[in-house]
Structures are given as structure tokens and as C-alpha cells.
PAMI-704763 format. One line per field, with one value per residue: residue number from 1; z, x, y of N, C-alpha, C in turn. Coordinates in steps of 0.05 Angstrom, whole numbers, plus 5000, padded with zeros to 4 digits. Layout:
BEGIN
seq = NUM  ...
n.Z = Z  ...
n.X = X  ...
n.Y = Y  ...
ca.Z = Z  ...
ca.X = X  ...
ca.Y = Y  ...
c.Z = Z  ...
c.X = X  ...
c.Y = Y  ...
This chain:
BEGIN
seq = 1  2  3  4  5  6  7  8  9  10  11  12  13  14  15  16  17  18  19  20  21  22  23  24  25  26  27  28  29  30  31  32  33  34  35  36  37  38  39  40  41  42  43  44  45  46  47  48  49  50  51  52  53  54  55  56  57  58  59  60  61  62  63  64  65  66  67  68  69  70  71  72  73  74  75  76  77  78  79  80  81  82  83  84  85  86  87  88  89  90  91  92  93  94  95  96  97  98  99  100  101  102  103  104  105  106  107  108  109  110  111  112  113  114  115  116  117  118  119  120  121  122  123  124  125  126  127  128  129  130  131  132  133  134  135  136  137  138  139  140  141  142  143  144  145  146  147  148  149  150  151  152  153  154  155  156  157  158  159  160  161  162  163  164  165  166  167  168  169  170  171  172  173  174  175  176  177  178  179  180  181  182  183  184  185  186  187  188  189  190  191  192  193  194  195  196  197  198  199  200  201  202  203  204  205  206  207  208  209  210  211  212  213  214  215  216  217  218  219  220  221  222  223  224  225  226  227  228  229  230  231  232  233  234  235  236  237  238  239  240  241  242  243  244  245  246  247  248  249  250  251  252  253  254  255  256  257  258  259  260  261  262  263  264  265  266  267  268  269  270  271  272  273  274  275  276  277  278  279  280  281  282  283  284  285  286  287  288  289  290  291  292  293  294  295  296  297  298  299  300  301  302  303  304  305  306  307  308  309  310  311  312  313  314  315  316  317  318  319  320  321  322  323  324  325  326  327  328  329  330  331  332  333  334  335  336
n.Z = 5000  4985  5019  5017  5010  5058  5095  5078  5092  5148  5161  5147  5186  5182  5191  5187  5152  5184  5235  5212  5204  5215  5220  5247  5250  5285  5261  5288  5312  5266  5244  5285  5284  5232  5236  5274  5246  5203  5152  5103  5079  5107  5098  5075  5118  5157  5131  5124  5121  5107  5058  5057  5030  4998  5039  5107  5142  5117  5066  5076  5076  5080  5123  5146  5204  5236  5227  5194  5142  5133  5082  5094  5112  5163  5209  5235  5292  5297  5334  5379  5374  5323  5285  5279  5307  5338  5327  5298  5301  5248  5247  5278  5297  5308  5254  5184  5146  5095  5095  5056  5034  5016  4950  4946  4908  4887  4851  4880  4926  4910  4878  4890  4889  4843  4834  4884  4890  4847  4864  4914  4906  4928  4977  5024  5007  5029  5033  5064  5109  5150  5213  5208  5221  5276  5296  5253  5256  5306  5298  5260  5287  5340  5401  5453  5440  5404  5438  5470  5431  5420  5457  5457  5403  5369  5317  5283  5293  5271  5217  5206  5214  5176  5129  5130  5125  5074  5044  5055  5034  4979  4970  4980  4940  4895  4908  4903  4849  4841  4850  4907  4974  5023  5065  5111  5169  5209  5275  5334  5393  5446  5515  5568  5603  5584  5538  5502  5491  5514  5515  5501  5471  5431  5405  5389  5354  5326  5310  5270  5226  5217  5201  5150  5122  5128  5102  5048  5036  5048  5013  4966  4969  5000  5056  5121  5162  5224  5264  5331  5386  5456  5509  5484  5477  5492  5449  5410  5394  5370  5328  5299  5282  5243  5204  5214  5205  5225  5282  5308  5353  5394  5452  5507  5557  5567  5555  5560  5523  5509  5528  5497  5445  5447  5459  5416  5372  5305  5296  5299  5278  5302  5306  5329  5398  5426  5479  5477  5515  5560  5556  5507  5510  5562  5577  5577  5527  5531  5555  5513  5473  5499  5506  5453  5433  5463  5442  5389  5395  5415  5370  5329  5304  5270  5253  5274  5270  5281  5317  5347  5397  5378  5332  5335  5383  5394  5442  5446  5451  5398  5399  5422  5383  5343  5370  5371  5317  5302  5325  5295  5241  5242  5247  5239  5175  5153  5094  5075
n.X = 5017  5008  5030  4987  4944  4946  4932  4880  4856  4861  4829  4781  4773  4794  4839  4905  4968  5009  5020  5010  5042  5050  5092  5104  5148  5172  5203  5252  5261  5266  5313  5349  5347  5365  5418  5437  5433  5463  5442  5398  5351  5297  5251  5261  5279  5238  5193  5138  5066  5024  5011  5019  4984  4976  4971  4975  4964  4965  4992  5052  5079  5142  5158  5202  5246  5229  5174  5115  5064  5000  4955  4906  4915  4933  4983  5039  5077  5138  5179  5189  5162  5179  5153  5098  5075  5053  4990  4967  4906  4858  4807  4780  4730  4665  4650  4647  4650  4683  4724  4759  4760  4813  4825  4799  4811  4859  4918  4965  4953  4950  4992  5035  5015  5012  5067  5083  5049  5067  5119  5113  5076  5057  5034  4981  4937  4928  4892  4904  4872  4887  4874  4818  4767  4742  4793  4812  4775  4787  4839  4832  4797  4815  4825  4801  4763  4730  4710  4677  4643  4612  4572  4556  4552  4525  4503  4542  4584  4564  4560  4615  4637  4609  4628  4682  4676  4653  4697  4732  4703  4702  4757  4762  4730  4761  4808  4789  4791  4838  4873  4860  4854  4832  4808  4838  4823  4846  4836  4837  4802  4805  4827  4874  4837  4774  4733  4751  4711  4669  4619  4566  4566  4599  4568  4526  4547  4593  4587  4543  4567  4613  4587  4568  4616  4642  4605  4612  4660  4650  4608  4635  4660  4705  4752  4745  4789  4812  4846  4850  4873  4878  4829  4779  4746  4693  4665  4666  4624  4587  4618  4628  4577  4570  4605  4660  4722  4774  4813  4859  4904  4904  4918  4952  4956  4909  4867  4843  4876  4879  4832  4795  4809  4792  4737  4717  4729  4719  4685  4711  4773  4841  4896  4959  4978  5027  5061  5079  5088  5108  5133  5165  5199  5222  5226  5263  5300  5283  5233  5206  5206  5176  5126  5112  5109  5065  5023  5024  5009  4957  4934  4935  4893  4869  4843  4878  4932  4998  5032  5069  5037  5033  5066  5135  5175  5231  5254  5258  5300  5342  5354  5309  5271  5291  5286  5230  5222  5254  5224  5177  5194  5213  5171  5136  5113  5119  5147  5216
n.Y = 4976  5045  5106  5141  5107  5079  5119  5129  5080  5083  5127  5107  5072  5021  4966  4983  4967  4983  5034  5097  5163  5234  5287  5351  5407  5464  5525  5535  5486  5454  5475  5461  5405  5396  5414  5377  5329  5341  5353  5380  5364  5344  5316  5267  5241  5244  5220  5230  5219  5251  5299  5365  5418  5482  5542  5546  5589  5640  5677  5713  5779  5806  5856  5876  5885  5842  5839  5820  5816  5789  5761  5782  5831  5837  5854  5821  5812  5785  5784  5753  5703  5665  5634  5645  5693  5756  5785  5847  5874  5892  5911  5959  5973  5943  5925  5911  5949  5983  5946  5899  5833  5788  5758  5696  5658  5670  5655  5648  5619  5567  5553  5519  5468  5430  5416  5395  5351  5322  5311  5285  5243  5196  5206  5223  5273  5337  5395  5455  5499  5547  5581  5582  5601  5621  5636  5667  5707  5732  5748  5787  5823  5826  5793  5803  5845  5814  5774  5806  5824  5779  5782  5836  5853  5813  5805  5828  5792  5745  5762  5770  5718  5689  5714  5700  5645  5643  5659  5616  5572  5585  5579  5524  5502  5516  5488  5436  5427  5403  5340  5322  5295  5311  5364  5407  5439  5491  5515  5541  5528  5515  5516  5500  5479  5469  5510  5569  5607  5583  5529  5542  5591  5573  5534  5565  5605  5585  5531  5528  5552  5522  5475  5488  5495  5445  5413  5427  5402  5347  5335  5334  5286  5282  5279  5308  5341  5367  5416  5434  5463  5447  5434  5405  5361  5356  5372  5333  5298  5333  5351  5304  5294  5334  5320  5311  5277  5267  5285  5332  5365  5327  5327  5300  5323  5349  5316  5248  5208  5154  5130  5160  5144  5091  5096  5125  5096  5076  5118  5167  5190  5200  5245  5254  5261  5249  5276  5344  5380  5356  5301  5301  5349  5343  5290  5227  5191  5139  5147  5173  5134  5094  5118  5127  5074  5057  5088  5071  5017  5025  5047  5010  4983  5017  5084  5120  5166  5175  5226  5280  5322  5372  5417  5402  5434  5480  5467  5413  5359  5336  5281  5259  5266  5234  5186  5173  5170  5125  5083  5087  5080  5029  4995  4933  4917  4967  4991  4981
ca.Z = 5000  4987  5043  5012  5014  5086  5109  5071  5108  5175  5164  5144  5210  5174  5203  5168  5155  5206  5243  5197  5220  5202  5240  5241  5266  5283  5246  5304  5315  5241  5242  5304  5275  5209  5246  5288  5227  5182  5126  5101  5070  5129  5088  5071  5145  5170  5117  5131  5105  5098  5041  5063  5006  5004  5061  5129  5157  5099  5057  5091  5064  5099  5127  5159  5233  5248  5224  5169  5138  5119  5059  5104  5120  5191  5213  5256  5305  5302  5349  5397  5361  5295  5267  5273  5316  5351  5307  5304  5286  5227  5249  5304  5304  5301  5227  5160  5128  5086  5094  5032  5037  4993  4930  4955  4886  4877  4845  4899  4946  4898  4859  4897  4891  4823  4839  4909  4884  4829  4879  4936  4897  4944  5003  5027  4999  5047  5029  5091  5115  5178  5224  5189  5228  5301  5298  5234  5266  5327  5288  5247  5305  5367  5417  5473  5427  5393  5460  5478  5409  5422  5474  5451  5375  5357  5288  5271  5295  5250  5191  5203  5211  5150  5108  5131  5114  5045  5033  5057  5015  4953  4968  4979  4913  4877  4914  4893  4821  4841  4860  4935  4990  5047  5073  5139  5180  5235  5289  5363  5409  5473  5534  5583  5614  5572  5514  5506  5491  5527  5496  5492  5449  5409  5391  5378  5333  5310  5299  5245  5204  5211  5187  5122  5110  5126  5082  5022  5033  5048  4988  4945  4974  5012  5085  5137  5184  5238  5286  5351  5410  5481  5520  5467  5472  5496  5423  5390  5383  5352  5304  5283  5269  5220  5183  5220  5203  5240  5300  5316  5359  5413  5473  5530  5582  5571  5550  5563  5495  5505  5531  5475  5422  5450  5459  5390  5350  5286  5292  5296  5278  5317  5296  5350  5422  5441  5493  5471  5539  5581  5548  5487  5519  5588  5581  5567  5502  5539  5559  5487  5460  5514  5500  5425  5431  5474  5423  5365  5403  5417  5344  5308  5291  5252  5266  5288  5257  5302  5316  5372  5401  5363  5319  5355  5389  5395  5467  5445  5443  5373  5404  5428  5357  5330  5385  5362  5288  5301  5330  5272  5216  5245  5251  5220  5155  5139  5074  5080
ca.X = 5000  5022  5023  4961  4925  4946  4916  4852  4847  4860  4806  4757  4774  4804  4865  4927  4991  5025  5008  5023  5048  5057  5106  5110  5169  5174  5227  5276  5265  5276  5342  5365  5350  5382  5445  5443  5436  5480  5429  5376  5326  5286  5228  5271  5283  5212  5176  5110  5045  5006  5023  5005  4982  4967  4985  4956  4958  4960  5018  5063  5097  5162  5159  5227  5246  5214  5145  5104  5036  4986  4939  4883  4923  4941  5012  5047  5103  5152  5203  5194  5152  5188  5136  5072  5078  5030  4977  4955  4880  4852  4779  4778  4702  4649  4638  4663  4649  4709  4744  4757  4773  4830  4813  4805  4820  4885  4935  4986  4945  4949  5014  5053  5001  5020  5095  5084  5036  5085  5143  5105  5050  5048  5024  4954  4938  4911  4892  4902  4862  4893  4859  4797  4742  4744  4820  4814  4759  4800  4863  4822  4783  4826  4811  4783  4739  4712  4696  4656  4624  4594  4550  4547  4547  4523  4499  4568  4600  4553  4568  4643  4642  4599  4646  4706  4668  4650  4724  4742  4688  4713  4783  4757  4720  4784  4826  4777  4798  4862  4869  4865  4839  4819  4813  4846  4816  4859  4820  4840  4779  4808  4847  4881  4812  4750  4734  4757  4686  4648  4604  4541  4572  4610  4546  4509  4560  4614  4577  4528  4585  4628  4570  4567  4643  4647  4587  4624  4681  4638  4592  4654  4671  4732  4753  4748  4808  4814  4865  4841  4887  4865  4809  4755  4734  4664  4653  4670  4599  4577  4636  4623  4550  4571  4622  4689  4734  4799  4818  4887  4929  4901  4937  4948  4954  4882  4847  4852  4877  4874  4803  4781  4814  4776  4709  4709  4738  4698  4670  4729  4802  4857  4923  4974  4978  5052  5063  5100  5090  5124  5150  5185  5220  5234  5230  5287  5296  5267  5206  5194  5201  5155  5100  5107  5100  5037  5005  5023  4994  4929  4923  4942  4869  4858  4832  4899  4956  5016  5046  5069  5011  5035  5092  5157  5187  5260  5263  5259  5326  5341  5354  5281  5257  5302  5276  5204  5225  5264  5202  5158  5206  5219  5146  5130  5094  5128  5167  5243
ca.Y = 5000  5071  5122  5152  5085  5073  5139  5124  5058  5092  5145  5090  5055  4995  4960  4988  4949  4995  5059  5119  5187  5259  5302  5378  5419  5493  5534  5531  5457  5445  5483  5446  5377  5396  5416  5352  5308  5351  5351  5400  5351  5328  5300  5240  5229  5242  5201  5236  5208  5273  5319  5390  5435  5509  5556  5542  5613  5662  5686  5736  5798  5814  5885  5883  5888  5820  5843  5810  5822  5768  5770  5796  5858  5837  5855  5802  5818  5760  5789  5731  5679  5667  5618  5659  5721  5769  5800  5873  5873  5913  5920  5973  5975  5919  5930  5904  5971  5992  5925  5881  5807  5781  5741  5669  5641  5679  5632  5644  5600  5541  5550  5497  5442  5410  5407  5379  5326  5307  5302  5267  5232  5172  5214  5231  5301  5353  5424  5467  5526  5553  5604  5579  5614  5637  5648  5688  5729  5748  5762  5811  5841  5827  5772  5815  5857  5794  5762  5824  5825  5756  5791  5863  5857  5786  5806  5832  5767  5727  5772  5766  5690  5681  5725  5683  5619  5646  5659  5589  5555  5591  5566  5495  5496  5517  5465  5411  5422  5387  5313  5322  5276  5322  5392  5409  5465  5497  5535  5534  5536  5506  5523  5476  5469  5481  5526  5597  5622  5566  5513  5555  5609  5557  5521  5586  5620  5571  5506  5530  5560  5498  5456  5497  5491  5416  5402  5431  5381  5320  5331  5328  5260  5284  5277  5332  5340  5393  5421  5453  5459  5450  5416  5408  5336  5358  5378  5312  5287  5354  5352  5280  5297  5352  5309  5309  5250  5264  5307  5337  5351  5304  5333  5283  5338  5360  5295  5220  5201  5125  5125  5171  5127  5067  5103  5136  5079  5072  5142  5190  5184  5219  5250  5268  5245  5248  5302  5364  5396  5342  5279  5307  5367  5337  5262  5214  5175  5116  5157  5178  5108  5080  5131  5122  5047  5055  5100  5053  4994  5033  5055  4991  4974  5038  5107  5135  5175  5183  5252  5296  5336  5398  5419  5399  5460  5481  5457  5384  5349  5321  5252  5251  5264  5209  5163  5164  5162  5098  5065  5088  5069  5000  4980  4912  4925  4991  4982  4992
c.Z = 5000  5013  5041  5018  5044  5102  5103  5088  5137  5179  5160  5166  5202  5187  5182  5171  5177  5213  5228  5215  5202  5223  5231  5260  5263  5269  5262  5308  5289  5238  5261  5295  5250  5217  5259  5268  5204  5155  5126  5093  5092  5121  5084  5097  5158  5158  5124  5111  5095  5081  5044  5039  5014  5025  5084  5144  5139  5092  5070  5073  5085  5100  5139  5189  5246  5247  5196  5167  5123  5097  5068  5114  5148  5193  5237  5266  5311  5317  5367  5383  5331  5276  5260  5281  5331  5332  5317  5287  5267  5228  5276  5314  5296  5275  5206  5140  5121  5085  5070  5037  5012  4974  4938  4933  4874  4874  4865  4921  4936  4881  4865  4894  4869  4828  4863  4904  4866  4845  4901  4930  4913  4970  5001  5025  5014  5040  5055  5090  5144  5186  5209  5196  5252  5302  5277  5243  5287  5318  5273  5266  5331  5384  5437  5461  5416  5415  5470  5456  5410  5437  5464  5422  5361  5327  5273  5271  5274  5222  5186  5198  5184  5127  5107  5119  5084  5032  5033  5037  4987  4949  4965  4951  4892  4882  4904  4863  4818  4853  4889  4949  5013  5049  5103  5149  5207  5249  5319  5379  5439  5489  5548  5596  5601  5548  5520  5508  5505  5507  5485  5469  5425  5392  5377  5354  5315  5296  5273  5221  5196  5194  5157  5108  5107  5105  5054  5016  5030  5023  4964  4948  4987  5042  5097  5161  5197  5258  5305  5377  5435  5488  5506  5463  5477  5470  5403  5378  5363  5326  5286  5268  5244  5199  5189  5218  5221  5257  5308  5333  5380  5436  5498  5556  5587  5565  5553  5535  5491  5508  5507  5449  5423  5446  5431  5366  5331  5280  5286  5297  5292  5305  5317  5374  5438  5453  5484  5494  5560  5569  5529  5497  5544  5593  5570  5540  5508  5543  5533  5473  5473  5506  5471  5420  5442  5454  5398  5372  5404  5389  5322  5293  5273  5268  5281  5270  5278  5296  5344  5373  5391  5348  5341  5358  5392  5421  5468  5436  5417  5378  5411  5402  5343  5344  5375  5332  5285  5305  5306  5248  5218  5252  5231  5200  5140  5119  5079  5060
c.X = 5017  5015  4995  4940  4923  4929  4886  4841  4843  4834  4779  4755  4778  4832  4887  4950  5010  5012  5024  5028  5052  5067  5110  5131  5167  5200  5252  5282  5276  5306  5359  5368  5367  5412  5455  5449  5455  5468  5405  5350  5316  5263  5237  5275  5256  5193  5146  5090  5025  5022  5007  5007  4970  4983  4966  4948  4951  4987  5027  5081  5116  5164  5185  5224  5228  5183  5137  5075  5023  4968  4913  4890  4933  4971  5018  5075  5116  5178  5210  5186  5158  5171  5110  5074  5053  5017  4967  4929  4875  4823  4775  4749  4687  4634  4658  4663  4677  4730  4738  4773  4791  4815  4819  4815  4846  4904  4957  4979  4949  4974  5032  5041  5011  5048  5097  5071  5054  5109  5136  5078  5040  5035  4994  4953  4917  4914  4886  4890  4866  4877  4832  4770  4745  4772  4823  4798  4774  4826  4855  4811  4798  4811  4792  4759  4720  4697  4673  4635  4604  4569  4538  4539  4544  4518  4525  4585  4590  4561  4598  4649  4632  4617  4671  4699  4664  4678  4735  4729  4697  4740  4780  4749  4743  4803  4816  4781  4824  4856  4877  4847  4823  4824  4817  4841  4831  4843  4820  4816  4785  4829  4857  4857  4789  4755  4738  4731  4663  4631  4579  4546  4583  4587  4528  4521  4578  4602  4562  4546  4603  4612  4569  4594  4648  4630  4599  4645  4668  4621  4610  4667  4698  4729  4756  4767  4809  4836  4852  4855  4869  4844  4783  4740  4704  4650  4653  4644  4586  4592  4632  4596  4551  4592  4651  4698  4758  4805  4848  4886  4927  4921  4933  4946  4925  4860  4859  4852  4871  4845  4787  4785  4796  4746  4699  4718  4714  4682  4687  4758  4817  4885  4938  4978  5004  5058  5086  5103  5108  5143  5172  5206  5235  5238  5256  5280  5278  5238  5191  5187  5178  5128  5093  5097  5071  5017  5002  5006  4964  4917  4926  4917  4856  4848  4853  4923  4974  5028  5050  5044  5012  5061  5114  5171  5218  5271  5265  5286  5324  5340  5326  5265  5266  5291  5249  5205  5235  5242  5183  5169  5212  5194  5145  5109  5101  5150  5194  5250
c.Y = 5025  5085  5133  5131  5078  5093  5136  5102  5067  5109  5130  5069  5025  4990  4965  4968  4958  5022  5082  5143  5211  5279  5331  5389  5450  5500  5529  5502  5445  5451  5467  5417  5376  5397  5390  5330  5315  5347  5370  5387  5333  5310  5271  5225  5224  5222  5205  5224  5228  5293  5345  5409  5462  5522  5557  5568  5636  5674  5712  5753  5808  5845  5895  5885  5867  5824  5833  5816  5799  5779  5784  5824  5860  5837  5838  5809  5791  5764  5766  5705  5680  5651  5632  5688  5730  5788  5828  5874  5896  5922  5933  5975  5949  5923  5921  5927  5981  5970  5906  5856  5802  5762  5712  5650  5651  5656  5627  5623  5571  5534  5526  5469  5423  5399  5388  5352  5309  5295  5282  5254  5209  5180  5223  5262  5318  5382  5437  5495  5532  5578  5605  5592  5632  5650  5670  5712  5745  5760  5788  5832  5846  5808  5784  5829  5836  5780  5780  5826  5802  5765  5817  5868  5830  5786  5811  5806  5747  5736  5766  5736  5680  5690  5708  5656  5621  5646  5630  5570  5560  5578  5535  5487  5497  5494  5439  5407  5407  5359  5312  5301  5288  5351  5392  5437  5469  5519  5528  5546  5532  5520  5497  5463  5484  5498  5555  5613  5607  5552  5526  5574  5594  5545  5542  5599  5604  5547  5509  5536  5536  5478  5463  5490  5461  5403  5404  5409  5353  5315  5326  5301  5260  5283  5305  5326  5367  5392  5441  5446  5460  5429  5419  5382  5336  5364  5356  5302  5307  5353  5327  5283  5315  5343  5307  5280  5246  5289  5308  5362  5330  5306  5316  5298  5347  5339  5267  5208  5171  5118  5136  5154  5102  5074  5112  5119  5072  5096  5166  5181  5206  5221  5266  5249  5244  5275  5319  5383  5383  5322  5287  5327  5358  5308  5252  5200  5151  5124  5161  5152  5093  5091  5126  5094  5043  5066  5082  5029  5001  5038  5034  4980  4995  5062  5124  5141  5186  5211  5263  5313  5365  5397  5418  5426  5457  5470  5426  5375  5332  5291  5242  5249  5238  5184  5154  5157  5134  5078  5064  5074  5039  4984  4957  4922  4951  4984  4996  5013
């Protein structure tokens, strides 16, 4: 089976020949591992099964002095966080008057797709939309103002979320002209305990718009994958009902990953699970291997894609990355 076929089997809750994986690294972690291995091409080392297409956050224009601007006009300060940064909102008032969304079908969003498919054609093809709804809303408006808008200006919030969804759906329709397998929506709703906006507001404002976006993907016969950090497992049943196939990042600090894998087997697949808050940065090589083996054992019957519970950060020793890779690459059934 190709990597693409293995992921298809996993998402259909069929037993795969081995547990597949897809690993992300932050910029600093990438540089550190490259230096440790004395090589720049990490794809040949990682052997990821997901081929990520498009741009998950929004193309950035370098403004100099560690500041960049995304396609929505938001300026990001990357003085500290070199991967994303801190945004400066562009909607000072609860209104879209005078604001123009970028062209969702602009070729720059899709330009890399043919070459990447040609180069990594054996992988499962995922078109990414990062900051896909709530996160895009608060980067445009500001988090505190948006939280207040939920109560003080609910009609504006609905207008803003619908406009973001319209943009995303247009992107999805364009992405579907390529031979892709899934659409991946990134949108953090959780904290270490519970939802940032609470379940009532989430179901009132977020759920109906997600339903519309996921329907576009499912009606095309493609899979829906999402990323949402934090303690959000109270939403799993709602998300399954509207078409979710796979959830990431599956953080063990905020949810019981092994119980959830058992309880949702056959209904929801998971991607992630290896602690990036404790095990990877602070554990030993033995700790990393032990936890990796436990996750592989739990996921061997399907419905699971191994990964750290977020992109690997710079505080993770390269030996700990190599430790879980050795376990993955030496699974019975994985071709040499």
C-alpha cells in the first residue's frame, strides 16, 4: 500500500499494515534537527504520510524588523515567536464597512500544489486552511473585542464568521479542482481546561458555520480533518455529526487520549497524542520510546495517525525526535 492508501484505510477505520504518522516541526526545531543530522532535506528522514498543500495561515509579506503582513492585511510581530507572531487587528470597530477580503482564488494559494503532488505523489493530499474561522475572526478584530462582540454585537459576529466561511468555501472549491483527498481546518477553540468562549457560544455562533464549510468538503467525497488545541473533547459528538473525520492535535495533558481512542473507534480518527509539553522536551529517550509504543499499540486497529501533540518545538532534544522516528520506521509492515 502507498502512504496515501494507508491513510485512507485509517480514516475508514480499517486496520492498516502499520500505524502511519505525520510530524511537524517549528522553524527553530527544524534548524536544530538539520544541524544535528548535518542535512537539510528532512522529508527523507521524517517520511511523513500527509502531504500538506496550500498555506495554512496566509501568505506573509516581509515588512522588515521582524514584522510580516498576511493576505488579510494583519501585521504580525515575530520578534519573539518566529513561526507565527503576535497580530495587530485591522477591524477597530464591530463592522466590516470599508474592509475588503482578499481574493480566495488567487493563484498564489494554489501555485505549489502541482509540483508537490508530482514530487510526493504517494502521500495523502491535504489542502490546509489555517485560522479557518474563530481564529481568523479574532486576528482581524482582536481577541478581547471579539469576546465582547459575542455579547454586545452578535449580528456583527455572525456577519464576520459568514464572510470568513465564504472565503474558505471559495478556496475549497478551487482546491477541489486538484486531486486532493481532504481539507484540513485549523482553528483553536480550547484552553488547558475548557473552551475559550464556552460551549454555549461555540454552539450558537461557531457550529452552524462549521456545518456549512464541512458540508462543502463532504459533498465532494473528501475527508474533513481539523486542528484545535486545548480541552475540546466535549465537542467531539457535535463535530462528528457535521462530518468530521479526524481530530488533531490530541493533547494528553488535557484529555485522556487512550480512553478517547477506544470510545470513538469507528466514529472519529485521531492525529497526535505524544506530549509536547512534558514527554518530548523533558522526558528521556526511553520515555519517548515507551510513549510512542503505547500510542502505536492503541492505534494499530485503525483510526489513528501518530504525531506529537503539536509541531515539535525548539526545546525538544534532537535525540528525542530520533527516538520516536526509530520506532515508527521500524514497525513491521512499513516498507524499508
